[in-house]
N, C-alpha and C positions, 0 to 999 in steps of 0.2 A: 654412485651406488654406495661407496664406503660411508659417505656422509649420512645417507638414509639409514644404513645399518647402525651407525653410532646413535642417530636420533632414536631408532627403535630401541636400542639398549637403554638409553636414558629414560625413555618412556616406560619401559618395563620396570626399571629400578624405581622410578617415581611411583608407579602404580603399586609396586610391591610394598611401598610404604603406606598404602591406604589403610592397612589394618590398624596402624597407629595414628595416622593423620586424618583420614577422611571419615571413618566411621563415627568418631566422637561428634563431628559436625552434623552428621545425619541424625544422631541421637538428639541433638539440640534442635534440629530443624533448620533447613536452609531457606532463606527468603527467596522468593521468585524475583526475577529481574523486574525493575520498576517499569511501569507502563509509561514510557516516554517516547517522544517522536522518533520514528525511524526503525530500522532493522526488521527482524522477522517476528512480527507480533500478530496476534489474532484480534478479531474485532471484540472479543470478550475481554481483552486486556484494557480497554478504555471505557470511560463513561463520560457522559456530558449531560447537562441540563440546558436545553435550548427552548424550553417551553415559554411561550409568550402568547398572551391572549390577543386575538385580532382586535385592533383598535376599533372603537365604536364608529369612527369616521368611515369605515369600510375598507380601510387600508389593511393589507395583509403583510405580515412579516414572512417573506418567502423562505427565510432560513428555517423557520419553524416547521415547514413542510419538507425542506430539502434534507434535513438531518434526521435519521431514524432515532426513535426513543429506545430501540432494542438492538444495539450493535452486536449483541451476543447471538443474534439469529441471522441465518442466511435465508433468502427467499427463493423459491423454486418455481420455474415456469413449466408449462406442459411439454415444451420441446427439450426439457432436461437441463437447460441452463439455469444457473443460480447466480445471485448477486449478494454481496454484503458490503457493508461500509466499515472503514477504519477511520476514526476521527481523532485528530490531534487538536485538542482544545487550545493548548498554549500557542501553537503556531497558526491556529484558525484555518486548518486544512482538513479536507475530506478526500479520501480515496474510495472510489466506487470500484470494488474488486470484481473481476470477471472470470477469465478462464484459468488463471494461475497467479502466482506471486509477482509476475512481471506484466500482468495484463490489468490495466486500470485506467480510469479517468481521474485526474487530479484536479481538485477545485480548491480555492481559498476564498475567504470572505473578510470584509471589514464592515464598518457601520453603514456604508452606503451601497455596496455592491456584493454580489457573488460572482467570482471570476472562474472561467474555464481555463485552466493552465496547460493541460497536457493530456494527450491520449497515447497510451503505450500498450501494445498488444503482442509482446514477444512470445507469449505462450499460445498464440493462435497460428498454427503452422501453415495454413493455406492462404492467409491474407497477403496482399501485395505490400511490400515494405513501405512504399511511399504513402499508403493509405492508413498505416497503423502506428506510425511513430512521428508525432508532430506536436508542436506547442503553439499556443496563441499568446500574443502580446498586444495589449494588456489583457485581452480576453474577457471583456465585459459580457456577462451572461444574463444576470438578473439584477434589478434594483432590489434592495432589501425591503423597501416598502412599495407595494404596488396595489392598485385597484383593478378589478376585472376590466379588461379592455386596454389597460396600459401596455406599453411596449418599450423595449430598449433596443436601439439600433447599435449593435456591437461594432459596426463598421465606423461609426462616427462619434460614439459616446466619448465625452470628455475632450472632443476635438483632437483626438489622437489617432484614431483609426486602429483597426485590428490587423496585425501582421501574423500570418501563419508561417512557421518555420518547419520544413520537412527535413527528415534525416535519411541518410542513404540506406540504412538497414535498421531493423528493429533491435539490433544488438549493439549499436554504437550511437553516439550522439554527434557524429560528423554531419555537419549541415550540408544538405543537398541543394535546397533553394528556399527562397522567401518570396511571398506575395502578399498584397492586400487581400483581405478575406471578407466576404459579405455574410453577415448573419444578423437576423432580427428576431428577438424573442418576445412573444405576445402572451400575456396572461389571459387566456380565453374564457375560463370559467372557474367558479368556486362552488363546490357542492358539499354540503355538510353531512350528507348521509347517502353516499353512493355505494351500491353493493358491488364490490369488486369480485365477490365469489370466493371459492376455495376456502382456505382456513381463515382468511381475513374478514370476509363478509362486509357489512356496511362500514365505510370509512369517510372521514372528513378529508376531501381531496381538492387539489387544484390541477387544472389542465393547462399545459404550455404548448404553444406551437412555435417552432424555430424555423423561420424562413431562411433558405439558402438560395443559391442562384437559380436552380431549376426545379427544386423540390423542397418539401418541408418535412420535419420530424415532429411528432407529437410525444409529449412526455406527461405522465400522470404521477403526481406525488401525493402520498398519504401523510397527514400530519403525524401519524403514529409510526409509520415504517419507511418513509422516504419514497424513492422511486418504486412504483409498482406496475408501470406499463410503458412500453415504447412502441411507436408506430412510424412507418415510413409512408409518406402521403404526397399528394400533388401539392403544388406550391400554395394553393389557397386552402388546402386541408379538406377539400370536399370529398375525396376518396383516398383510401389507404390500401396498399397492396401487401403490407406485412404488419402483424401485430404480435407482440410478445408480452404476456401478462404474468408477473411474478406474484402469485396470490396464495402460495402454499409455503409452509415451513419446510425447508430442506432438511433431509436426514443427515446430510453431510455437515461437518463443522465449517464455520466461516473460513474463507481462504485467507492465507497469510499474505503479508506484504514484504517484498524485497525492495525496499525504498531506494537503494543505490541504483536500481535499474532506471530510475527516473532521470530524465535529462534536465529537470529543473529542481533536483533535490538540493535544497538549501545551498544555492549557488554561491552564497557569500562565504561559505566555510572553506578553510584550507584543508588539504588532504589530512594533515595531522589532527585537525579538529574532527573531521569525519571519522577517522580511525578511532579516536577516543570515544566519540559518541556511540559508534557501533559496538565497541567493547563494553561500555557501561550498559548499553541496552541489551546486549546478548547475555552478559554474565553478572551484571550488577556490581562489577569490580573493575578497577583499572590498575595497571602495573604501577608499582611504587617508584619505579625509575623510568627513564625514557628509552632504555635500550630496546625493549620490544617494539616500541613505536618506530624507532630508527630502523630496525630490521625491516619493518613493513614498508617504510618509506623507500628503503633500498629496493625492495621488491617492486614497488611502483616504478621506480626509476629504471628498472630492468625490463619494463614492459608489462608488469602486472596491472591489475585493475582493482578499484575499490569494491566493485561487485564481487570479484573473486575472494577478496579478503572477507567480505560479509558472508559469502557462502562457506568459507572455511570456518569462520566463527560459529556459524549455525551447525556445521557438521560436528565440530568439537562439542558444542553444547548438547546436541541431540544424542551423540554417542555416549556421553557421560550420563545423561538422563536415562538412556536405555539400560545401562549396566549398573548405575548407582542410585537412580531415582532422583537425582538432583544435578545441576550444573557444577562445574569445578568450583571449589570454595576459595581457591587462591589463584591469582593470575599467573603464577609460575607454571601451573599445569597447562594453562592456555598457551604460554610461550613455547613449551615443548611441542605441543600439537601443531602450532603454526610453523615452527621451524621444520618439522617433519614434512608437512604438506607443501610448503613453499620451496623445499629442497628437492622436490620431485616425487615424494611419496604420494601414492594414490589414496583416495578415500577408502577403498576396499582394504588396502594395506593397513591404514590407520585403524579401522574397525577391528581387523584381525589381531593387531598388536594389543589393543585394549582388551579384546575378548580373551586372548590367551593369558594376559596378565591377571584378569579377573579369575580365570579358572585356577591359576596357580595360587591365588589368595585363598580360594575356597579349599 
């Protein structure tokens, strides 16, 4: 408790210096954090150009339909659900966002394939854990170039086979079990002017059917907006018992991404690399020395998580934006907030301390 009180005092002292330190930065204008892979970003923070004409041979570049041309928009269905995409061009990754920042399907692509990497639905409270947190390896989903009638057998593509790894809860990445998994994706049709209705109207679309062991799923993709319809059907696709069509523009902003919730989040990175990436992506700045990073590594060693560090970064960032209109201009301000939160201070206490300091400044 004494440590928290000391942290509070230092926070007040630092914030009291805002009249001399922070306001000149605001007068000059603060740059927003760069739109780079990871952290708490919105779909409007990224842009990409994946436009490619369908080759005259009849082959279709499936990625051209898979990725929306309007990542700043979320699409709404009649049942009230909405979806949006967050695209990392540099990493060639796509996140289809669903119920919240920890609910997504993660894909990546290369010149030959689109891969289904992971489904993670931590924000869907009634789903069974074993059904909502799993990864596919290698996860062959689509060939980049396909003609109508072509298929890809994800079970045997590349003579590797697909392994599904299930995790014990949606909240951790502790492996529960692994199995071979059967899935076959078929490009059933291509329609250049299909009226999807709603706000979208006529669209250039492709229809996929994904066969699994006892049933299939159908997905419709618009060249302009990506996924616009999902159906659950019989194995041969002759009848479907559920259809969701995202054909209206959602009044809600695109959902954000908490990338560290992913079990496949840049698995090659060390913890220190992840912390630095999250820091730069949250604030646009990184500590001039390694002391802050060492403190956060000690926090991890004591049982903390990368996801909690990311949540704290976002809390600090959003609190500063709420009271000052911009994130902290210097990393030392972030250090104080992190020390306060990781020493046992609550988010509510942090907001109160900042709010009280702002009142004193005024």
